[in-house]
The first five atom37 places (N, CA, C, CB, O) and aatype in JSON, in Angstrom:
{
  "aatype": [5, 19, 5, 10, 19, 6, 15, 7, 7, 7, 10, 19, 5, 14, 7, 7, 15, 10, 1, 10, 15, 4, 0, 0, 15, 7, 15, 9, 15, 15, 9, 2, 1, 12, 18, 17, 18, 1, 5, 0, 14, 7, 11, 5, 1, 6, 10, 19, 0, 19, 9, 7, 15, 7, 7, 2, 9, 18, 0, 3, 15, 19, 11, 7, 1, 13, 16, 9, 15, 1, 3, 2, 0, 11, 2, 16, 19, 18, 10, 5, 12, 2, 15, 10, 11, 14, 6, 3, 16, 0, 19, 18, 18, 4, 2, 15, 14, 9, 7, 10, 7, 1, 7, 15, 17, 7, 5, 7, 16, 5, 19, 16, 19, 15, 15],
  "atom_mask": [
    [1, 1, 1, 1, 1],
    [1, 1, 1, 1, 1],
    [1, 1, 1, 1, 1],
    [1, 1, 1, 1, 1],
    [1, 1, 1, 1, 1],
    [1, 1, 1, 1, 1],
    [1, 1, 1, 1, 1],
    [1, 1, 1, 0, 1],
    [1, 1, 1, 0, 1],
    [1, 1, 1, 0, 1],
    [1, 1, 1, 1, 1],
    [1, 1, 1, 1, 1],
    [1, 1, 1, 1, 1],
    [1, 1, 1, 1, 1],
    [1, 1, 1, 0, 1],
    [1, 1, 1, 0, 1],
    [1, 1, 1, 1, 1],
    [1, 1, 1, 1, 1],
    [1, 1, 1, 1, 1],
    [1, 1, 1, 1, 1],
    [1, 1, 1, 1, 1],
    [1, 1, 1, 1, 1],
    [1, 1, 1, 1, 1],
    [1, 1, 1, 1, 1],
    [1, 1, 1, 1, 1],
    [1, 1, 1, 0, 1],
    [1, 1, 1, 1, 1],
    [1, 1, 1, 1, 1],
    [1, 1, 1, 1, 1],
    [1, 1, 1, 1, 1],
    [1, 1, 1, 1, 1],
    [1, 1, 1, 1, 1],
    [1, 1, 1, 1, 1],
    [1, 1, 1, 1, 1],
    [1, 1, 1, 1, 1],
    [1, 1, 1, 1, 1],
    [1, 1, 1, 1, 1],
    [1, 1, 1, 1, 1],
    [1, 1, 1, 1, 1],
    [1, 1, 1, 1, 1],
    [1, 1, 1, 1, 1],
    [1, 1, 1, 0, 1],
    [1, 1, 1, 1, 1],
    [1, 1, 1, 1, 1],
    [1, 1, 1, 1, 1],
    [1, 1, 1, 1, 1],
    [1, 1, 1, 1, 1],
    [1, 1, 1, 1, 1],
    [1, 1, 1, 1, 1],
    [1, 1, 1, 1, 1],
    [1, 1, 1, 1, 1],
    [1, 1, 1, 0, 1],
    [1, 1, 1, 1, 1],
    [1, 1, 1, 0, 1],
    [1, 1, 1, 0, 1],
    [1, 1, 1, 1, 1],
    [1, 1, 1, 1, 1],
    [1, 1, 1, 1, 1],
    [1, 1, 1, 1, 1],
    [1, 1, 1, 1, 1],
    [1, 1, 1, 1, 1],
    [1, 1, 1, 1, 1],
    [1, 1, 1, 1, 1],
    [1, 1, 1, 0, 1],
    [1, 1, 1, 1, 1],
    [1, 1, 1, 1, 1],
    [1, 1, 1, 1, 1],
    [1, 1, 1, 1, 1],
    [1, 1, 1, 1, 1],
    [1, 1, 1, 1, 1],
    [1, 1, 1, 1, 1],
    [1, 1, 1, 1, 1],
    [1, 1, 1, 1, 1],
    [1, 1, 1, 1, 1],
    [1, 1, 1, 1, 1],
    [1, 1, 1, 1, 1],
    [1, 1, 1, 1, 1],
    [1, 1, 1, 1, 1],
    [1, 1, 1, 1, 1],
    [1, 1, 1, 1, 1],
    [1, 1, 1, 1, 1],
    [1, 1, 1, 1, 1],
    [1, 1, 1, 1, 1],
    [1, 1, 1, 1, 1],
    [1, 1, 1, 1, 1],
    [1, 1, 1, 1, 1],
    [1, 1, 1, 1, 1],
    [1, 1, 1, 1, 1],
    [1, 1, 1, 1, 1],
    [1, 1, 1, 1, 1],
    [1, 1, 1, 1, 1],
    [1, 1, 1, 1, 1],
    [1, 1, 1, 1, 1],
    [1, 1, 1, 1, 1],
    [1, 1, 1, 1, 1],
    [1, 1, 1, 1, 1],
    [1, 1, 1, 1, 1],
    [1, 1, 1, 1, 1],
    [1, 1, 1, 0, 1],
    [1, 1, 1, 1, 1],
    [1, 1, 1, 0, 1],
    [1, 1, 1, 1, 1],
    [1, 1, 1, 0, 1],
    [1, 1, 1, 1, 1],
    [1, 1, 1, 1, 1],
    [1, 1, 1, 0, 1],
    [1, 1, 1, 1, 1],
    [1, 1, 1, 0, 1],
    [1, 1, 1, 1, 1],
    [1, 1, 1, 1, 1],
    [1, 1, 1, 1, 1],
    [1, 1, 1, 1, 1],
    [1, 1, 1, 1, 1],
    [1, 1, 1, 1, 1],
    [1, 1, 1, 1, 1]
  ],
  "atom_positions": [
    [[-56.16, -10.71, 8.01], [-54.55, -10.67, 8.42], [-53.91, -12.41, 7.58], [-54.37, -10.63, 10.76], [-54.56, -13.35, 7.11]],
    [[-52.69, -12.25, 7.7], [-52.11, -13.68, 7.02], [-50.83, -13.92, 8.44], [-51.19, -13.38, 4.87], [-50.24, -13.15, 9.2]],
    [[-50.87, -15.28, 8.25], [-50.11, -16.25, 9.03], [-48.65, -16.01, 8.58], [-50.61, -17.8, 8.77], [-48.65, -15.55, 7.44]],
    [[-47.8, -16.11, 8.92], [-46.33, -15.71, 8.9], [-45.47, -17.19, 9.9], [-46.18, -13.82, 9.81], [-45.56, -17.7, 11.02]],
    [[-44.66, -17.35, 8.66], [-43.92, -18.84, 9.44], [-42.44, -18.49, 8.91], [-44.61, -20.78, 8.74], [-42.07, -18.02, 7.83]],
    [[-41.74, -18.88, 10.05], [-40.51, -18.39, 9.64], [-39.53, -19.4, 9.51], [-40.06, -17.41, 10.47], [-39.54, -20.15, 10.49]],
    [[-38.44, -19.78, 8.39], [-37.87, -21.0, 8.15], [-36.41, -20.55, 8.35], [-38.25, -21.66, 6.71], [-36.08, -19.52, 8.94]],
    [[-35.79, -21.25, 7.92], [-33.84, -21.11, 7.72], [-32.93, -20.79, 8.3], [0.0, 0.0, 0.0], [-31.8, -20.51, 7.91]],
    [[-33.61, -20.8, 9.86], [-32.42, -21.06, 10.73], [-31.57, -21.87, 11.01], [0.0, 0.0, 0.0], [-32.03, -22.54, 10.08]],
    [[-30.72, -22.52, 11.41], [-29.92, -23.52, 12.02], [-28.78, -23.26, 12.82], [0.0, 0.0, 0.0], [-28.86, -22.41, 13.71]],
    [[-27.3, -24.14, 12.55], [-26.26, -23.88, 13.13], [-25.48, -23.16, 12.47], [-25.76, -24.78, 13.51], [-26.03, -23.24, 11.37]],
    [[-24.24, -22.26, 12.25], [-22.98, -21.74, 11.17], [-22.19, -20.99, 11.97], [-23.4, -20.77, 9.81], [-22.21, -19.92, 12.57]],
    [[-21.36, -22.07, 11.75], [-19.91, -21.5, 11.96], [-19.76, -19.37, 12.35], [-19.04, -22.01, 10.12], [-20.54, -18.68, 11.7]],
    [[-18.84, -18.67, 13.28], [-18.52, -17.1, 13.06], [-18.11, -17.04, 11.32], [-16.96, -16.52, 14.24], [-17.33, -17.71, 10.64]],
    [[-18.84, -16.16, 11.05], [-17.97, -15.69, 9.56], [-19.02, -15.82, 8.18], [0.0, 0.0, 0.0], [-18.94, -15.15, 7.15]],
    [[-20.25, -17.14, 8.57], [-21.19, -17.76, 8.02], [-22.3, -17.1, 7.44], [0.0, 0.0, 0.0], [-22.2, -15.87, 7.47]],
    [[-23.2, -17.49, 6.99], [-23.92, -16.93, 6.23], [-25.27, -17.87, 5.94], [-23.07, -16.59, 5.12], [-25.31, -18.99, 5.43]],
    [[-26.23, -17.15, 6.37], [-27.53, -17.79, 6.88], [-28.63, -16.68, 6.02], [-27.67, -17.78, 8.87], [-28.49, -15.46, 5.97]],
    [[-29.87, -17.58, 5.31], [-30.57, -17.26, 4.62], [-31.79, -17.21, 5.26], [-30.46, -17.85, 3.67], [-32.48, -18.17, 4.92]],
    [[-32.35, -16.46, 6.07], [-34.14, -16.92, 6.72], [-34.99, -16.63, 5.8], [-34.84, -16.07, 8.11], [-34.47, -15.86, 4.99]],
    [[-36.22, -16.92, 5.5], [-37.9, -16.86, 5.45], [-38.87, -16.65, 6.01], [-38.35, -17.51, 5.29], [-39.21, -17.33, 6.97]],
    [[-39.36, -15.94, 5.67], [-40.79, -15.38, 6.25], [-41.89, -15.66, 5.51], [-40.86, -13.93, 6.39], [-42.1, -14.67, 4.8]],
    [[-42.96, -16.78, 5.25], [-43.44, -17.21, 4.45], [-44.74, -16.79, 4.68], [-43.14, -18.35, 4.32], [-45.22, -17.26, 5.71]],
    [[-45.62, -15.92, 3.93], [-47.11, -15.25, 3.98], [-48.04, -16.68, 3.06], [-47.14, -13.27, 2.89], [-47.8, -17.29, 2.01]],
    [[-49.6, -16.8, 4.52], [-49.63, -17.61, 4.05], [-50.96, -16.81, 3.01], [-49.63, -18.85, 4.99], [-51.59, -17.39, 2.14]],
    [[-51.1, -15.49, 3.38], [-51.47, -14.88, 1.44], [-51.36, -14.03, 1.32], [0.0, 0.0, 0.0], [-50.86, -13.8, 2.42]],
    [[-51.38, -12.56, 0.59], [-50.94, -12.02, -0.22], [-49.98, -10.52, 0.47], [-52.13, -11.89, -1.12], [-50.57, -10.03, 1.43]],
    [[-49.08, -10.03, 0.21], [-48.5, -9.8, 1.21], [-47.83, -8.02, 0.65], [-47.41, -11.21, 1.56], [-47.1, -7.16, 1.13]],
    [[-48.61, -8.22, -0.62], [-48.51, -6.73, -1.68], [-48.74, -5.63, -1.04], [-49.57, -6.58, -2.89], [-47.87, -4.77, -0.92]],
    [[-49.9, -5.52, -0.56], [-50.43, -3.76, 0.67], [-50.16, -3.8, 1.29], [-51.56, -3.12, 1.3], [-50.69, -2.95, 2.0]],
    [[-49.16, -4.56, 2.01], [-48.49, -4.57, 3.27], [-47.38, -3.89, 3.4], [-48.22, -5.71, 3.64], [-46.49, -4.67, 3.73]],
    [[-46.9, -2.55, 3.26], [-45.97, -1.48, 3.4], [-44.89, -2.15, 3.69], [-46.27, -0.43, 4.37], [-44.11, -2.66, 2.88]],
    [[-44.8, -2.18, 5.54], [-43.53, -2.37, 5.97], [-44.11, -3.91, 6.72], [-42.8, -0.95, 7.02], [-45.18, -4.18, 7.26]],
    [[-42.69, -4.87, 6.41], [-42.37, -5.79, 7.08], [-41.16, -5.73, 8.12], [-42.27, -6.63, 6.24], [-40.09, -5.18, 7.86]],
    [[-41.4, -6.25, 9.13], [-40.27, -6.3, 10.05], [-39.67, -8.14, 10.21], [-40.94, -5.54, 11.67], [-40.25, -9.19, 9.91]],
    [[-37.98, -7.82, 10.95], [-37.29, -8.89, 11.48], [-37.39, -8.37, 13.19], [-35.62, -9.07, 10.7], [-37.31, -7.16, 13.38]],
    [[-37.53, -9.06, 14.11], [-36.97, -9.27, 14.82], [-35.97, -10.54, 15.41], [-37.65, -8.93, 15.19], [-35.77, -11.58, 14.78]],
    [[-35.46, -10.26, 16.56], [-34.82, -11.33, 16.98], [-34.88, -11.23, 18.37], [-33.54, -11.46, 16.46], [-35.09, -10.08, 18.74]],
    [[-34.73, -12.28, 19.5], [-34.62, -12.23, 20.83], [-33.15, -13.32, 20.95], [-36.19, -12.75, 21.63], [-32.94, -14.22, 20.13]],
    [[-32.47, -13.09, 21.85], [-31.28, -13.85, 21.84], [-31.6, -13.99, 23.39], [-29.76, -13.14, 21.23], [-32.17, -13.08, 24.0]],
    [[-31.2, -15.13, 23.97], [-30.94, -15.92, 25.82], [-31.3, -14.51, 26.26], [-28.88, -16.67, 26.58], [-31.03, -13.45, 25.69]],
    [[-31.91, -14.69, 27.32], [-31.58, -13.32, 28.07], [-32.1, -12.29, 27.7], [0.0, 0.0, 0.0], [-31.62, -11.25, 28.16]],
    [[-32.56, -12.24, 27.33], [-33.02, -10.53, 26.8], [-33.61, -10.41, 25.85], [-32.06, -9.55, 26.45], [-33.75, -11.24, 24.95]],
    [[-34.23, -8.86, 25.97], [-35.35, -8.7, 25.22], [-35.42, -8.83, 23.48], [-35.73, -7.43, 25.64], [-34.45, -8.56, 22.78]],
    [[-36.81, -9.32, 22.88], [-37.04, -9.18, 22.06], [-36.53, -7.54, 21.23], [-38.17, -9.64, 22.29], [-37.05, -6.52, 21.69]],
    [[-35.58, -7.4, 20.11], [-35.07, -6.39, 19.01], [-35.63, -6.28, 17.87], [-33.87, -6.58, 18.63], [-36.28, -7.03, 17.14]],
    [[-35.22, -5.02, 17.83], [-35.89, -5.09, 15.91], [-34.69, -5.39, 15.06], [-36.62, -3.29, 15.12], [-33.71, -4.93, 15.65]],
    [[-34.51, -5.68, 14.48], [-33.38, -6.5, 13.33], [-33.14, -5.53, 12.29], [-34.02, -8.0, 12.49], [-32.05, -5.13, 11.89]],
    [[-34.8, -5.08, 11.7], [-34.64, -4.76, 10.09], [-35.99, -4.82, 9.35], [-33.63, -5.87, 9.32], [-36.88, -5.67, 9.37]],
    [[-35.85, -3.65, 8.67], [-37.55, -2.86, 8.46], [-36.86, -2.7, 6.85], [-38.17, -0.81, 9.68], [-35.83, -2.22, 6.39]],
    [[-38.39, -3.6, 6.17], [-38.51, -3.0, 4.87], [-39.5, -2.0, 4.45], [-38.64, -3.93, 4.09], [-40.71, -2.24, 4.38]],
    [[-39.23, -1.44, 4.31], [-40.44, 0.1, 3.54], [-40.71, 0.29, 2.27], [0.0, 0.0, 0.0], [-39.95, -0.45, 1.64]],
    [[-41.23, 0.75, 1.73], [-41.23, 1.77, 0.61], [-40.21, 3.01, 0.31], [-42.42, 2.34, 0.73], [-39.8, 3.4, -0.78]],
    [[-39.89, 3.57, 1.73], [-38.63, 4.44, 2.0], [-37.54, 3.94, 1.86], [0.0, 0.0, 0.0], [-36.56, 4.64, 2.06]],
    [[-37.43, 2.9, 1.57], [-36.15, 2.29, 2.56], [-35.78, 1.74, 3.33], [0.0, 0.0, 0.0], [-36.37, 2.07, 4.36]],
    [[-34.76, 0.68, 3.59], [-34.37, -0.04, 4.4], [-34.1, 0.22, 6.01], [-33.49, -0.34, 3.81], [-33.44, 1.25, 6.16]],
    [[-34.43, -0.44, 7.25], [-33.95, 0.49, 8.27], [-32.81, -1.06, 9.03], [-35.64, 1.38, 9.49], [-32.96, -2.28, 9.01]],
    [[-31.96, -0.34, 9.48], [-31.49, -2.07, 10.34], [-30.66, -1.74, 11.53], [-30.31, -3.32, 9.26], [-30.36, -0.59, 11.84]],
    [[-30.29, -2.78, 12.17], [-30.12, -2.07, 13.66], [-28.29, -1.79, 13.96], [-30.89, -3.37, 15.08], [-27.47, -2.67, 13.73]],
    [[-28.07, -0.95, 14.29], [-26.52, -0.88, 13.78], [-25.8, -2.17, 14.38], [-25.68, 0.61, 14.37], [-24.57, -2.16, 14.3]],
    [[-26.25, -3.01, 14.84], [-25.83, -4.46, 14.93], [-25.27, -5.02, 14.18], [-26.56, -5.21, 15.05], [-24.11, -5.43, 14.11]],
    [[-26.24, -5.05, 13.49], [-26.2, -5.48, 12.3], [-26.0, -4.81, 10.43], [-27.22, -6.01, 12.56], [-26.12, -5.39, 9.36]],
    [[-25.74, -3.67, 10.71], [-25.75, -3.03, 9.1], [-24.65, -3.25, 8.92], [-26.08, -1.52, 8.69], [-23.63, -3.27, 9.61]],
    [[-25.04, -3.52, 7.43], [-23.33, -3.77, 6.46], [-23.17, -5.06, 6.61], [0.0, 0.0, 0.0], [-22.22, -5.56, 6.0]],
    [[-24.36, -6.29, 7.76], [-24.39, -7.19, 7.47], [-25.42, -8.1, 6.76], [-24.07, -7.37, 8.21], [-25.23, -9.11, 6.09]],
    [[-26.49, -7.5, 7.08], [-28.06, -8.09, 6.81], [-28.77, -7.46, 6.16], [-28.88, -8.29, 7.82], [-29.26, -6.34, 6.3]],
    [[-28.83, -8.35, 5.3], [-30.02, -7.6, 4.01], [-31.47, -7.5, 4.38], [-30.15, -8.56, 2.52], [-31.74, -8.38, 5.19]],
    [[-32.4, -6.81, 4.1], [-33.95, -7.16, 4.18], [-34.35, -7.31, 2.37], [-34.98, -5.63, 5.15], [-34.01, -6.61, 1.41]],
    [[-35.07, -8.33, 2.45], [-35.91, -8.5, 1.15], [-37.26, -9.05, 0.72], [-35.28, -9.11, 0.5], [-37.64, -9.76, 1.65]],
    [[-38.16, -9.06, -0.24], [-39.44, -9.37, 0.38], [-39.5, -9.55, -1.81], [-40.59, -7.81, 1.79], [-38.88, -8.98, -2.71]],
    [[-40.76, -10.81, -1.78], [-40.44, -11.42, -2.96], [-42.44, -11.28, -3.3], [-39.4, -13.29, -2.76], [-43.05, -12.29, -2.96]],
    [[-43.06, -10.47, -3.73], [-44.31, -10.74, -3.11], [-45.0, -11.81, -4.12], [-45.2, -9.33, -2.88], [-45.98, -12.44, -3.72]],
    [[-44.59, -11.98, -5.17], [-45.38, -12.71, -6.11], [-45.43, -14.28, -5.05], [-44.5, -12.79, -7.92], [-46.23, -15.2, -5.11]],
    [[-44.07, -14.08, -3.99], [-43.98, -15.69, -3.71], [-44.48, -15.25, -2.3], [-42.26, -16.69, -3.88], [-44.49, -16.14, -1.46]],
    [[-44.99, -13.75, -1.83], [-45.64, -13.74, -0.46], [-44.21, -14.17, 0.62], [-47.12, -15.04, -0.43], [-44.46, -14.6, 1.75]],
    [[-43.26, -14.07, 0.31], [-42.17, -14.37, 1.6], [-41.32, -13.13, 1.0], [-41.17, -16.24, 1.7], [-41.19, -12.63, -0.12]],
    [[-40.61, -12.77, 2.79], [-39.68, -11.48, 2.99], [-38.5, -12.34, 3.36], [-40.17, -10.21, 4.25], [-38.83, -13.42, 3.85]],
    [[-37.41, -12.15, 3.26], [-36.16, -12.82, 3.2], [-35.62, -11.92, 4.25], [-35.37, -12.9, 1.72], [-35.93, -10.75, 4.46]],
    [[-34.39, -12.98, 5.16], [-33.22, -11.84, 5.65], [-31.79, -12.21, 5.34], [-33.22, -11.61, 7.28], [-31.15, -12.4, 6.37]],
    [[-31.33, -12.31, 4.59], [-29.83, -12.94, 4.57], [-28.87, -12.21, 5.37], [-29.21, -12.98, 3.13], [-28.81, -10.98, 5.41]],
    [[-28.35, -12.76, 5.8], [-27.5, -12.68, 7.02], [-25.97, -12.98, 6.41], [-28.03, -13.86, 8.27], [-25.74, -14.02, 5.79]],
    [[-25.15, -12.17, 6.6], [-23.83, -12.43, 6.24], [-22.64, -12.1, 7.68], [-23.57, -11.4, 4.81], [-22.96, -11.27, 8.53]],
    [[-21.47, -12.77, 7.74], [-20.68, -12.25, 8.42], [-20.78, -12.27, 9.47], [-20.5, -11.42, 8.23], [-20.47, -11.35, 10.22]],
    [[-21.53, -14.0, 9.99], [-22.21, -13.93, 10.91], [-21.36, -14.11, 12.36], [-23.2, -14.83, 10.62], [-20.28, -14.69, 12.44]],
    [[-22.12, -13.44, 13.53], [-21.08, -13.71, 14.64], [-22.09, -14.05, 15.41], [-20.04, -12.57, 15.21], [-23.29, -13.93, 15.18]],
    [[-21.21, -14.79, 16.98], [-21.47, -15.32, 17.79], [-23.05, -14.66, 18.73], [-20.15, -15.36, 18.34], [-24.07, -15.18, 19.19]],
    [[-22.41, -13.12, 18.63], [-24.33, -12.62, 19.27], [-24.79, -12.29, 18.31], [-24.78, -11.27, 20.39], [-25.16, -11.12, 18.31]],
    [[-24.97, -12.94, 17.25], [-26.48, -12.7, 16.45], [-27.03, -14.01, 16.86], [-26.49, -12.46, 14.55], [-28.03, -14.07, 16.15]],
    [[-26.98, -15.14, 17.58], [-27.56, -15.79, 18.06], [-28.77, -15.52, 18.26], [-27.08, -16.03, 18.77], [-28.8, -14.3, 18.46]],
    [[-30.3, -16.14, 18.35], [-31.04, -15.45, 19.07], [-32.36, -16.31, 17.74], [-30.58, -13.48, 19.31], [-32.27, -16.58, 16.55]],
    [[-33.45, -16.48, 18.79], [-34.96, -16.58, 17.48], [-34.58, -15.54, 16.99], [-36.86, -16.48, 17.89], [-33.98, -14.65, 17.59]],
    [[-35.08, -15.55, 15.21], [-35.12, -14.36, 14.57], [-37.05, -14.43, 14.41], [-33.96, -14.36, 12.94], [-37.45, -15.54, 14.06]],
    [[-37.8, -13.7, 14.56], [-39.26, -13.46, 13.96], [-39.35, -12.69, 12.97], [-40.17, -12.93, 14.79], [-38.42, -11.94, 12.71]],
    [[-40.67, -12.71, 12.08], [-40.78, -11.27, 11.06], [-42.56, -11.44, 11.39], [-40.07, -11.45, 8.8], [-43.22, -12.47, 11.49]],
    [[-42.92, -10.22, 11.5], [-43.97, -9.51, 11.69], [-44.38, -8.3, 10.65], [-43.8, -9.08, 12.94], [-43.51, -7.66, 10.06]],
    [[-45.58, -8.1, 10.52], [-46.23, -6.86, 9.96], [-46.92, -6.08, 11.03], [-47.25, -7.21, 8.86], [-47.0, -6.33, 12.23]],
    [[-47.45, -4.98, 10.26], [-47.76, -3.76, 11.28], [-48.91, -4.85, 12.11], [-48.54, -1.94, 10.39], [-48.79, -5.32, 13.24]],
    [[-49.9, -5.02, 11.25], [-51.02, -5.48, 12.3], [-50.47, -6.21, 13.36], [-52.13, -6.38, 11.7], [-50.66, -5.97, 14.56]],
    [[-49.65, -7.28, 12.82], [-48.96, -8.74, 14.1], [-48.44, -7.61, 15.18], [0.0, 0.0, 0.0], [-48.91, -7.72, 16.31]],
    [[-47.48, -6.51, 14.93], [-46.88, -5.65, 16.2], [-48.21, -5.26, 16.57], [-45.71, -4.26, 15.93], [-48.45, -5.65, 17.71]],
    [[-49.23, -4.61, 16.01], [-50.06, -3.79, 16.61], [-51.01, -4.96, 17.91], [0.0, 0.0, 0.0], [-51.34, -4.67, 19.06]],
    [[-51.19, -6.04, 17.31], [-51.77, -6.69, 17.77], [-50.98, -7.94, 19.1], [-52.36, -7.04, 16.58], [-51.51, -8.88, 19.69]],
    [[-49.64, -7.43, 19.17], [-49.09, -8.57, 19.91], [-48.63, -9.73, 19.2], [0.0, 0.0, 0.0], [-48.02, -10.54, 19.89]],
    [[-48.74, -9.96, 18.16], [-48.84, -11.73, 18.15], [-47.63, -12.04, 16.8], [-50.93, -12.48, 17.61], [-47.3, -11.64, 15.68]],
    [[-47.27, -13.15, 17.94], [-46.08, -13.14, 16.83], [-45.7, -14.55, 16.74], [-44.7, -12.18, 17.23], [-45.77, -15.16, 17.81]],
    [[-45.33, -15.16, 15.77], [-44.85, -16.92, 15.41], [-44.2, -17.28, 15.99], [0.0, 0.0, 0.0], [-43.98, -16.52, 16.94]],
    [[-43.52, -18.36, 16.01], [-42.72, -19.2, 15.88], [-41.27, -19.06, 16.55], [-42.72, -19.33, 14.67], [-40.75, -19.31, 17.64]],
    [[-40.86, -18.47, 15.19], [-39.51, -17.84, 15.1], [-38.99, -19.06, 14.43], [0.0, 0.0, 0.0], [-39.59, -20.1, 14.19]],
    [[-37.46, -18.65, 14.13], [-36.52, -19.46, 13.71], [-35.23, -19.58, 14.21], [-36.43, -19.27, 12.66], [-34.65, -18.53, 13.93]],
    [[-34.26, -20.56, 14.98], [-33.35, -20.55, 15.98], [-32.14, -20.51, 14.91], [-33.47, -21.84, 17.09], [-31.75, -21.56, 14.42]],
    [[-31.68, -19.55, 14.65], [-30.29, -19.03, 14.71], [-28.9, -19.52, 15.82], [-30.59, -17.6, 14.96], [-28.78, -18.96, 16.91]],
    [[-28.21, -20.31, 15.49], [-27.11, -20.21, 16.52], [-25.98, -20.11, 15.74], [-26.98, -21.37, 17.52], [-25.73, -20.98, 14.91]],
    [[-24.96, -18.73, 15.97], [-23.23, -18.7, 16.04], [-22.66, -19.33, 16.9], [-22.59, -17.49, 16.26], [-22.77, -19.08, 18.1]],
    [[-21.82, -20.43, 16.3], [-21.18, -21.09, 17.25], [-20.0, -22.08, 16.51], [-22.27, -21.86, 18.09], [-20.37, -22.96, 15.73]],
    [[-18.44, -21.85, 16.86], [-17.84, -22.64, 15.86], [-17.54, -24.17, 16.47], [-16.49, -21.87, 15.35], [-17.02, -25.03, 15.76]]
  ]
}
């Protein structure tokens, strides 16, 4: 399996935008689905977005604001985050079906939305 490394997080003001990247150590072209999760302080990790051959799925809380995409040539999955809100503050993680099945997670990237 490939190793996934998240990046692109940081501090952004409400209403701002941020683009997260999930770089894989190997090819992801054969992986049909990739996921973005997040975990806010004091809360459980929650699914944010899924990209799959049948279409993308988003949590209701981010629908219309976030867009998941992938570039197989770069072995990278992205999460474009627009119109950010303070409640989007969390550590964001990407994962694959294999990683989810094994309960394996990377370090994630911190997103803080604050004025």
